[in-house]
C-alpha positions as CSV (number, residue, x, y, z in Angstrom):
1,X,57.0,91.0,101.1
2,X,59.8,93.7,99.9
3,X,63.1,92.0,98.4
4,X,65.7,92.2,101.5
5,X,69.6,91.7,101.6
6,X,69.0,88.7,104.1
7,X,72.6,90.3,106.1
8,X,71.1,90.6,109.4
9,X,67.5,90.4,111.7
10,X,65.7,93.1,113.2
11,X,66.4,93.7,116.7
12,X,64.6,96.4,118.3
13,X,67.5,98.8,120.7
14,X,65.1,98.2,123.6
15,X,66.2,94.5,123.9
16,X,69.7,94.8,123.2
17,X,71.9,93.1,125.5
18,X,74.2,95.0,128.0
19,X,78.1,94.9,127.7
20,X,80.6,97.2,128.0
21,X,83.6,98.4,126.2
22,X,87.4,98.4,127.4
23,X,87.7,99.9,130.8
24,X,83.9,99.4,131.4
25,X,83.0,102.4,129.1
26,X,79.8,102.4,127.4
27,X,80.7,105.1,124.2
28,X,83.7,104.0,122.3
29,X,84.2,107.0,119.7
30,X,86.6,106.6,116.7
31,X,88.1,109.3,114.0
32,X,88.0,107.9,110.3
33,X,90.4,109.8,108.2
34,X,89.9,109.3,104.4
35,X,93.4,109.6,102.5
36,X,92.2,109.3,98.9
37,X,93.8,109.8,95.9
38,X,91.7,110.7,92.1
39,X,92.5,110.1,88.7
40,X,93.4,113.0,86.8
41,X,91.0,114.0,84.1
42,X,88.7,111.3,84.6
43,X,86.3,109.5,86.7
44,X,84.5,110.5,89.9
45,X,85.4,113.0,92.6
46,X,83.7,115.6,95.1
47,X,83.2,118.7,93.7
48,X,83.9,121.8,95.4
49,X,82.1,123.6,92.2
50,X,80.0,122.5,89.3
51,X,82.8,120.4,87.1
52,X,83.3,121.5,83.5
53,X,85.0,119.2,80.9
54,X,88.1,116.8,81.3
55,X,90.6,118.0,82.8
56,X,88.7,119.3,85.8
57,X,91.6,121.4,86.7
58,X,89.7,123.2,89.9
59,X,88.1,120.1,91.7
60,X,91.0,117.8,91.4
61,X,93.6,120.3,92.6
62,X,91.0,120.8,95.5
63,X,91.2,117.3,96.7
64,X,94.7,117.2,96.2
65,X,95.3,119.7,98.6
66,X,94.0,117.5,101.3
67,X,96.9,115.1,101.0
68,X,99.6,118.0,100.5
69,X,98.4,120.2,103.0
70,X,95.4,119.3,104.8
71,X,96.1,115.3,105.8
72,X,99.6,117.4,107.3
73,X,98.0,119.5,109.6
74,X,95.4,117.1,110.7
75,X,98.2,114.4,111.9
76,X,99.3,117.7,114.3
77,X,95.8,118.2,115.4
78,X,96.2,114.4,116.4
79,X,99.2,114.3,118.2
80,X,98.7,117.7,120.1
81,X,95.2,115.8,121.2
82,X,96.7,112.4,121.7
83,X,93.8,110.4,119.8
84,X,94.1,107.6,117.7
85,X,92.8,107.7,114.2
86,X,91.6,104.8,111.5
87,X,93.0,105.5,107.9
88,X,90.9,104.6,105.2
89,X,93.2,103.9,102.5
90,X,93.3,104.1,98.6
91,X,96.0,101.8,98.1
92,X,96.7,104.4,95.4
93,X,97.9,106.7,98.1
94,X,101.2,104.1,98.2
95,X,102.4,105.5,94.7
96,X,101.1,109.5,95.1
97,X,101.8,110.2,98.9
98,X,103.6,107.1,100.1
99,X,105.3,109.9,103.2
100,X,101.7,110.5,104.4
101,X,100.9,107.2,104.6
102,X,104.4,106.9,106.5
103,X,103.7,109.6,109.0
104,X,100.2,107.6,109.9
105,X,102.2,104.6,110.5
106,X,104.4,106.2,112.6
107,X,101.8,107.0,114.6
108,X,100.4,104.1,115.3
109,X,96.9,104.6,113.3
110,X,95.5,101.2,111.7
111,X,95.3,101.3,108.0
112,X,91.6,100.1,106.9
113,X,91.3,98.9,103.3
114,X,89.3,101.5,101.1
115,X,89.4,100.2,97.7
116,X,91.8,101.4,95.1
117,X,90.8,105.2,94.4
118,X,87.8,107.0,94.8
119,X,87.7,107.2,91.3
120,X,85.8,104.7,91.1
121,X,82.5,102.8,92.6
122,X,82.8,98.3,92.9
123,X,79.0,98.4,92.8
124,X,79.4,98.8,89.1
125,X,82.2,95.7,88.9
126,X,81.2,92.2,87.9
127,X,81.9,89.5,90.6
128,X,85.5,88.8,89.2
129,X,86.6,91.9,88.9
130,X,85.5,93.2,92.2
131,X,87.1,90.3,93.7
132,X,90.6,90.9,92.0
133,X,90.3,94.6,93.4
134,X,90.0,93.8,96.8
135,X,92.7,91.2,96.6
136,X,94.5,93.9,94.7
137,X,94.3,96.3,97.3
138,X,94.8,94.0,100.3
139,X,98.6,93.1,99.0
140,X,99.4,96.3,98.2
141,X,98.5,97.4,102.2
142,X,99.8,93.7,103.4
143,X,103.1,94.4,101.3
144,X,103.3,98.1,103.0
145,X,102.4,97.5,106.3
146,X,103.7,94.1,106.9
147,X,100.2,93.1,107.9
148,X,97.2,92.5,106.1
149,X,94.3,95.1,106.8
150,X,91.2,94.0,108.6
151,X,88.5,96.5,108.1
152,X,87.0,97.7,104.7
153,X,85.2,101.1,103.1
154,X,83.9,100.7,100.0
155,X,84.9,104.1,97.8
156,X,81.7,106.3,98.1
157,X,79.9,103.0,100.1
158,X,79.2,101.3,97.1
159,X,78.7,97.8,97.4
160,X,77.2,94.8,94.9
161,X,75.1,92.3,95.7
162,X,78.4,90.3,96.7
163,X,80.6,92.7,98.1
164,X,80.1,91.5,102.0
165,X,80.8,88.1,100.4
166,X,83.9,88.6,98.8
167,X,85.3,90.4,101.8
168,X,84.7,87.8,104.0
169,X,86.1,85.4,102.0
170,X,88.7,87.2,101.8
171,X,89.8,87.2,104.9
172,X,88.2,90.9,106.0
173,X,86.3,90.9,110.0
174,X,84.9,94.0,109.7
175,X,83.2,96.5,107.3
176,X,82.3,100.5,107.6
177,X,80.0,99.9,104.6
178,X,76.9,99.4,106.6
179,X,75.5,102.6,109.0
180,X,72.4,101.0,109.6
181,X,73.0,101.1,113.7
182,X,74.6,102.4,116.5
183,X,76.2,99.3,117.4
184,X,78.5,96.7,115.5
185,X,76.0,94.3,114.0
186,X,77.2,90.9,112.3
187,X,76.5,90.6,108.8
188,X,75.4,87.0,107.3
189,X,78.3,85.9,103.9
190,X,78.1,82.9,102.3
191,X,81.3,82.6,104.2
192,X,80.3,83.1,107.6
193,X,79.8,86.4,109.4
194,X,81.7,90.0,109.1
195,X,81.4,92.4,111.7
196,X,79.2,95.8,110.2
197,X,81.1,98.3,112.5
198,X,78.9,102.0,112.5
199,X,80.5,104.3,110.3
200,X,78.9,107.7,110.0
201,X,76.9,109.5,107.2
202,X,75.9,112.1,109.3
203,X,78.9,113.1,111.6
204,X,80.6,113.4,108.1
205,X,82.2,115.8,106.3
206,X,81.1,115.0,103.0
207,X,77.3,114.9,103.8
208,X,77.3,118.0,105.8
209,X,80.0,120.0,103.9
210,X,80.2,119.2,100.4
211,X,76.3,117.9,100.0
212,X,74.4,119.9,102.6
213,X,76.8,123.0,102.3
214,X,76.7,123.4,106.4
215,X,79.9,125.8,107.7
216,X,82.7,124.7,109.5
217,X,81.4,126.1,112.8
218,X,77.8,123.9,111.8
219,X,80.0,120.8,111.5
220,X,81.9,121.1,114.7
221,X,78.6,121.8,116.8
222,X,77.1,118.3,115.1
223,X,80.1,116.7,116.4
224,X,79.5,118.2,120.0
225,X,75.6,117.8,120.1
226,X,76.6,114.1,118.6
227,X,78.9,113.4,121.6
228,X,77.1,115.2,124.1
229,X,73.8,113.2,123.4
230,X,74.8,109.8,123.2
231,X,76.5,110.3,126.4
232,X,73.2,111.1,127.6
233,X,71.4,108.2,126.2
234,X,74.3,105.3,127.4
235,X,72.4,106.0,130.6
236,X,70.2,102.8,129.3
237,X,73.5,100.9,129.7
238,X,73.5,100.1,126.1
239,X,77.4,100.6,124.6
240,X,77.3,102.7,121.5
241,X,79.7,103.9,118.8
242,X,80.5,107.1,117.5
243,X,82.2,107.4,114.5
244,X,83.8,111.1,113.3
245,X,84.2,111.1,109.2
246,X,86.7,113.2,108.5
247,X,88.3,114.0,104.4
248,X,91.4,116.4,104.5
249,X,90.4,118.3,101.3
250,X,87.7,119.2,103.7
251,X,88.3,119.6,107.3
252,X,92.4,120.4,106.4
253,X,90.9,123.5,104.8
254,X,92.5,126.2,107.7
255,X,89.0,127.6,108.4
256,X,87.7,124.8,109.1
257,X,90.4,123.1,110.7
258,X,90.1,125.4,113.1
259,X,86.3,124.7,114.1
260,X,87.1,121.2,114.2
261,X,90.0,121.4,116.5
262,X,87.9,122.9,118.8
263,X,85.0,120.4,118.6
264,X,88.0,117.7,119.1
265,X,89.6,119.3,122.1
266,X,85.9,119.4,123.4
267,X,85.0,115.7,123.5
268,X,88.8,115.0,123.9
269,X,88.8,116.5,127.5
270,X,86.0,113.4,128.6
271,X,88.6,111.1,128.1
272,X,87.3,109.9,131.7
273,X,84.2,109.2,130.3
274,X,84.8,107.6,126.6
275,X,86.8,104.9,125.0
276,X,89.0,106.8,122.2
277,X,89.7,103.8,120.0
278,X,90.4,102.9,116.5
279,X,87.6,100.9,114.4
280,X,89.9,97.8,114.1
281,X,90.0,97.6,118.1
282,X,86.0,97.7,118.1
283,X,85.9,94.9,116.2
284,X,88.4,93.0,117.8
285,X,86.4,93.7,121.2
286,X,83.6,92.2,119.9
287,X,85.0,89.4,118.3
288,X,85.9,88.3,121.6
289,X,82.0,88.7,122.9
290,X,79.8,85.6,123.7
291,X,77.5,84.5,120.8
292,X,73.9,86.5,121.4
293,X,75.7,89.3,122.9
294,X,75.8,91.5,119.6
295,X,73.0,91.6,117.2
């Protein structure tokens, strides 16, 4: 047999139990807004153009546009459509752009942990270092928000062999790292169960725009097509989660924001059919369900 992670078992889609989201909805939709800060002159970071020798001013400044301008435009759009969001927060943002985090706090958005900075990967850390990093991030968010975060998304979705164990031991209730399903699934850890809430790697502006070089219109069309197909699929009675992953330095550019606005207006007009939630609300809903109802 091939090596296995042994975190979850295989459960075929046609054999899943039938249940509903809040209000009887079969489709839950959440927006994951990635607020990220990067080290200047070192470390990892998405690139607009191939980076040269450090300091890579072009790509650093392009990413920082998202925090200075793009994220604020995105907040205006969310306010206009009255949509909630899950903020996936690098804890370094508290030092870099505290007023931006405060604006999301004022909206009542969920603040979930997204590591310390996307300049690093936790998959390269030894267990003690990773545990300390998780504790540092958790404490920073708890101090600023008055409550600890319940969800975690690793920078670059990078895990060590111990990450789910360390998250469960640190008190996290859900992770967004495992994109293996359209429903939340329970992971096994050495500290008990940890819920994996689906986080998109397709309807996600990083792989779509930064990697595949899709246009703003293609990304907007992807959101609408994904939404419409899911509305068709949930007629089988099995609930789904649709996440939309957004990075302000990408979708906050004016021409991309214009296309995104059209897509979000399109799905927001169907609020009678879906539950617009946060990732944390989805996790809370699942946590109240009887054993055996969730894979």
